[in-house]
C-alpha positions in Angstrom: 169.5 175.5 172.7 172.3 174.8 175.2 175.3 177.0 175.8 176.9 178.0 172.5 180.5 176.9 172.1 182.8 179.1 169.9 185.8 177.9 167.9 188.3 179.3 165.5 189.0 178.5 161.9 192.3 180.1 160.9 193.5 180.4 157.3 196.8 182.2 158.4 196.0 185.3 156.3 198.9 187.4 155.2 198.0 191.0 156.0 199.0 193.9 153.7 202.7 194.9 154.3 203.2 191.8 156.4 205.1 188.6 155.5 204.1 184.9 155.5 206.4 184.3 158.5 204.4 187.0 160.4 201.1 185.4 159.3 202.2 182.0 160.8 203.5 183.6 164.0 200.1 185.4 164.3 198.4 182.0 164.0 200.5 180.8 166.9 199.7 183.9 169.0 196.0 183.7 168.2 195.9 180.0 169.1 197.5 180.7 172.5 194.9 183.5 173.1 192.0 181.2 172.1 193.3 178.6 174.5 193.3 181.1 177.3 189.9 182.5 176.5 188.1 179.2 176.5 187.4 178.5 172.8 186.6 174.9 172.0 188.7 174.0 169.0 191.2 175.6 166.6 191.4 174.5 163.0 193.9 175.5 160.4 193.4 175.3 156.7 195.1 173.9 153.6 195.6 176.3 150.7 198.1 176.1 147.9 199.6 178.6 145.3 198.0 181.5 147.2 200.3 184.1 148.5 197.8 185.8 150.7 197.1 182.6 152.8 200.1 181.1 154.5 198.4 177.9 155.7 199.5 175.1 153.3 200.4 172.2 155.7 197.9 171.9 158.5 199.4 168.7 159.9 202.8 170.5 160.5 201.1 173.6 162.0 198.8 171.4 164.2 201.8 169.8 165.8 203.2 173.1 166.8 199.9 174.6 168.0 199.0 171.7 170.1 202.4 171.9 171.8 201.8 175.6 172.5 198.3 175.2 174.0 196.7 173.1 176.8 192.9 172.9 176.4 192.0 173.5 172.8 191.2 170.7 170.4 193.5 171.4 167.5 192.9 170.2 164.0 192.5 170.7 160.3 189.8 172.7 158.6 190.7 170.9 156.6 193.0 168.4 155.0 192.0 168.4 151.3 191.9 164.6 151.0 192.2 164.3 147.2 195.6 166.0 147.4 197.0 163.2 149.5 197.3 159.4 149.9 195.0 158.1 152.6 197.9 156.2 154.2 200.0 159.4 154.6 197.0 161.3 156.1 196.4 158.4 158.5 200.1 158.3 159.6 200.3 162.1 160.0 197.2 162.1 162.3 198.2 158.9 164.1 201.5 160.6 165.0 199.6 163.7 166.2 197.4 161.4 168.3 200.5 159.8 169.8 201.8 163.2 170.7 198.5 164.8 171.9 196.0 162.0 172.6 192.4 163.1 172.7 193.0 166.7 171.4 193.3 166.2 167.6 190.6 166.8 165.0 191.0 165.6 161.4 188.7 167.8 159.3 188.6 166.8 155.7 187.4 168.3 152.5 186.9 167.3 148.8 187.9 170.6 147.3 191.5 170.9 146.1 192.2 174.1 148.2 193.8 175.5 145.1 193.5 175.6 141.3 193.2 172.4 139.4 196.7 172.6 137.9 198.3 172.9 141.3 196.1 170.1 142.6 197.3 167.8 139.7 200.9 168.5 140.7 200.2 167.7 144.4 198.6 164.4 143.4 199.1 163.5 139.7 196.6 160.6 140.1 193.8 162.8 141.3 190.7 162.3 139.2 188.4 164.6 141.2 185.7 162.0 141.4 183.4 160.9 144.2 184.2 157.2 144.1 187.9 158.0 144.8 186.9 160.2 147.7 184.6 157.5 149.2 187.4 154.9 148.8 189.8 157.2 150.6 187.4 157.6 153.5 187.0 153.8 153.7 190.8 153.3 153.6 191.2 155.9 156.5 188.9 153.9 158.7 190.9 150.7 158.0 194.1 152.5 158.8 192.9 154.1 162.0 191.3 150.9 163.3 193.8 148.3 161.8 190.9 146.6 160.0 192.3 146.2 156.5 190.8 143.2 154.7 193.0 140.3 153.8 194.7 140.7 150.4 198.0 140.7 148.7 198.7 144.4 149.6 196.2 145.7 152.1 196.8 143.0 154.6 200.5 144.0 154.9 200.0 147.7 155.4 199.5 149.4 158.7 199.5 153.1 159.5 202.4 153.8 161.8 202.6 154.6 164.7 199.9 152.1 165.8 198.2 154.0 168.7 195.0 153.1 170.5 193.2 156.4 170.0 191.7 157.9 166.8 191.5 161.6 165.9 188.0 163.0 165.8 187.0 162.9 162.1 184.9 165.6 160.5 183.8 166.2 156.9 183.7 169.8 155.7 181.3 171.0 153.1 180.1 174.1 151.3 177.6 172.4 149.0 176.1 169.9 151.4 177.0 166.9 149.3 179.5 165.6 152.0 176.7 165.5 154.6 175.8 162.0 153.3 179.4 160.8 153.5 179.7 162.2 157.1 176.4 160.5 158.1 177.4 157.2 156.5 180.8 157.0 158.1 179.6 158.3 161.4 181.8 161.5 161.4 181.2 165.0 162.5 179.9 167.5 159.9 181.0 171.2 159.5 179.2 173.5 157.0 181.2 176.3 155.5 178.6 179.1 155.6 181.5 181.5 155.0 181.8 180.1 151.5 178.1 179.4 150.7 175.3 180.9 152.8 172.6 178.9 151.0 171.3 175.4 152.0 173.5 174.8 155.0 170.8 174.2 157.6 169.1 171.7 155.3 172.5 169.9 154.8 172.9 169.6 158.6 169.3 168.3 158.9 170.0 165.7 156.2 173.2 164.7 158.0 171.4 164.2 161.3 168.5 162.2 159.7 170.9 159.8 157.9 173.6 159.5 160.7 174.8 156.0 161.4 176.8 155.7 164.7 180.4 154.6 164.3 183.0 153.3 166.6 184.3 156.9 167.0 181.1 158.9 167.2 177.8 157.6 168.8 175.6 160.7 168.0 175.8 163.3 165.2 177.9 166.4 165.9 177.8 169.4 163.6 179.0 173.0 163.5 178.8 176.0 161.2 181.7 178.2 160.1 181.3 181.9 159.2 183.4 185.0 158.6 183.0 187.2 161.8 184.3 190.5 163.0 183.5 192.1 166.4 184.5 195.6 167.6 183.2 198.3 169.9 184.2 200.8 167.2 181.4 201.1 164.7 183.7 202.8 162.1 186.0 199.8 162.2 183.0 197.6 161.6 182.0 199.6 158.6 185.6 199.6 157.2 185.9 195.9 157.7 182.7 195.3 155.8 183.9 197.5 152.9 187.1 195.5 152.6 185.3 192.2 152.7 182.8 193.4 150.0 185.7 194.4 147.7 187.7 191.1 148.5 184.7 188.9 147.4 184.2 190.9 144.2 187.9 190.8 143.4 187.9 187.0 143.8 184.8 186.5 141.7 186.3 188.5 138.9 189.3 186.2 138.8 191.6 188.6 140.5 192.7 186.1 143.2 193.0 187.0 146.8 195.4 189.8 147.7 196.1 191.6 151.0 194.0 194.7 151.3 193.5 197.7 153.5 190.6 200.1 153.8 192.5 202.8 152.0 192.7 200.5 148.9 188.9 200.1 148.7 187.4 203.3 150.2 186.7 204.9 146.8 185.6 201.7 145.0 182.5 201.9 142.9 180.4 198.9 141.8 178.1 198.0 138.9 174.5 197.0 139.6 175.5 193.4 139.1 178.3 193.7 141.5 176.1 195.4 144.1 173.8 192.4 143.8 176.7 190.1 144.5 177.7 192.2 147.5 174.2 191.8 149.0 174.6 188.0 148.5 178.1 187.8 149.8 177.2 189.8 153.0 175.3 186.7 154.0 178.7 185.0 154.4 179.9 187.6 157.0 178.6 188.7 160.4 179.9 191.8 162.0 178.9 194.2 164.8 179.3 195.3 168.3 179.6 192.6 171.1 175.9 192.8 171.9 174.9 192.7 168.3 177.2 189.8 167.5 175.9 187.7 170.4 172.4 188.0 169.0 173.5 187.3 165.5 175.6 184.2 166.4 172.8 182.9 168.6 170.3 183.2 165.8 172.7 181.4 163.4 173.2 178.6 165.8 169.5 178.3 166.3 168.9 178.3 162.5 171.4 175.4 162.1 170.4 173.8 165.4 174.0 173.5 166.4 175.8 174.2 169.6 179.1 175.3 168.1 180.0 178.1 165.7 183.4 178.4 164.1 184.6 182.0 163.5 186.9 183.0 160.6 188.2 186.5 161.3 190.4 188.4 158.8 191.3 192.0 159.8 193.6 194.7 158.4 195.3 195.0 161.8 196.2 192.0 163.9 195.3 193.6 167.2 191.8 194.1 165.8 191.6 190.4 165.0 192.7 189.5 168.5 190.3 191.9 170.0 187.4 190.5 168.0 188.0 187.1 169.6 188.5 188.6 173.0 185.2 190.5 172.9 183.2 187.5 171.8 184.8 185.3 174.4 183.7 187.8 177.0 180.2 188.2 175.6 179.6 184.4 175.6 181.4 184.0 178.9 183.6 181.3 177.4 186.0 181.3 180.3 183.3 180.2 182.8 182.2 177.3 180.5 185.7 176.0 179.6 185.6 173.2 182.2 182.2 172.0 181.1 183.4 172.0 177.5 186.3 169.8 178.4 184.0 167.4 180.2 181.7 167.3 177.1 184.6 165.8 175.0 185.7 163.4 177.8 182.2 161.8 178.0 
């Protein structure tokens, strides 16, 4: 295994007693820090009708973040493709490529990023079926490469602006099904271990075995995303785990996602069934001291046979969130490998 690259997946979480505006500003501040520390890429998410997550329009946020940073690849983790027309996605990301050539990632998912009702309002024609998703992916390739087949409509449509570079395309998955799409279209593949801790390594193996080189990607490229929290204070680590335990149970019971602090959950009790779910959900989260986290992340990367791990960090206090990324950057010596990472993407 070569040097492990670390990246950030940011959902712009709204902390307890904070506002959505603060959450977005924290995303900007964290991106600047990640850029300085030597992280490889910074992806922002698409969620709707969820007050605790402020990231609803990744393409807008990407434009600002890329302008505030110098080295990071900046992208979506992801654009929920069924919510949008393929033409509009292509134009959004062609514009981003025009502004920041060679630094933009288009990560795409099939999930709605919200409830079905909200998804139907976002795109009333959304049928939530695989054939539509596959057709959108084919349309995107035509728009990005100006290769639409002759026809009464397609031949007249081009994604504007017509630029000569293409954003790096990734498919995101928590079930593994999109691994075949990523392999077929010659895209990168990112497995959301933070959503589903089962079957990810097999999905990455399947992706690699079926990969077909494309005009944009000659060899398979994969990463894994996981909830992560690093601290030198073991009490903070314990409290963070307690909050995450409660958050998952709350969500699974249909309670949605709400900003929480340790004081809200410290006296919580759980049924035997809930305790079993907690044991399962703890596989979605890694936490520990810097030395512990280096060992855990290295083991995860080896299990998936990937060279890049994306970290999703939610913390009660923003400074603890920043410090978690600082400690991991120091532990993995990201600053000393930043130049080689940039060279990796220029090859």
